[in-house]
C-alpha positions as CSV (number, residue, x, y, z in Angstrom):
1,M,20.1,18.5,-14.4
2,S,21.3,21.9,-13.8
3,E,20.9,22.0,-10.1
4,Q,20.9,19.4,-7.3
5,M,17.5,18.2,-6.4
6,T,16.5,18.3,-2.8
7,R,16.5,15.0,-0.7
8,E,12.8,15.1,-0.4
9,Q,12.4,15.3,-4.2
10,A,14.8,12.3,-4.6
11,L,12.9,10.4,-1.9
12,A,9.7,10.9,-3.8
13,I,11.2,9.7,-7.0
14,V,12.8,6.7,-5.3
15,R,9.4,5.8,-3.7
16,D,7.7,6.0,-7.1
17,C,10.3,3.9,-8.7
18,Y,10.2,1.3,-6.0
19,S,6.4,1.2,-5.9
20,T,6.1,0.7,-9.6
21,D,8.8,-2.1,-9.6
22,Q,11.4,-0.1,-11.5
23,P,15.0,-1.1,-11.1
24,Q,17.3,0.8,-8.9
25,A,19.2,2.0,-11.9
26,A,16.2,4.0,-13.1
27,A,16.0,5.8,-9.7
28,V,19.8,6.5,-9.8
29,S,19.4,7.9,-13.3
30,L,16.4,10.1,-12.4
31,T,17.8,11.5,-9.2
32,G,21.5,11.7,-9.8
33,Y,22.1,10.3,-6.4
34,S,24.6,7.5,-5.8
35,R,23.7,3.8,-6.3
36,S,24.5,3.1,-2.6
37,W,22.0,5.8,-1.5
38,V,19.2,4.5,-3.7
39,A,19.9,0.9,-2.6
40,A,19.7,2.0,1.0
41,E,16.3,3.7,0.3
42,Y,15.0,0.6,-1.5
43,R,16.0,-1.5,1.6
44,A,14.3,1.0,3.9
45,L,11.1,0.8,1.8
46,K,11.3,-3.0,1.8
47,A,11.8,-3.1,5.6
48,R,8.8,-0.9,6.1
49,G,6.7,-3.4,4.1
50,I,6.0,-1.2,1.1
51,S,4.8,-3.3,-1.9
52,R,7.0,-3.2,-5.0
53,V,3.8,-3.1,-7.1
54,A,1.7,-0.7,-4.9
55,G,1.8,2.0,-7.5
56,Q,0.8,-0.5,-10.3
57,L,-2.2,-1.6,-8.2
58,E,-3.5,1.9,-7.8
59,L,-3.9,2.1,-11.7
60,F,-6.4,-0.9,-11.5
61,D,-8.2,0.0,-8.3
62,P,-12.0,-0.5,-9.0
63,A,-13.0,1.7,-6.2
64,P,-14.3,5.2,-7.3
């Protein structure tokens, strides 16, 4: 990656990785941020009660 991504972009990627049950290593690789930062964000999402499979469930939502 040629330039540093913004924190907001990194948070969006971490949220996507978390909600589709991807490992933290995937988020670290995609964002370029440290493992400790990604782990802290995963813990924060868990503490907020965000489902690890919420993104996967959206794929199969029968509602129009």
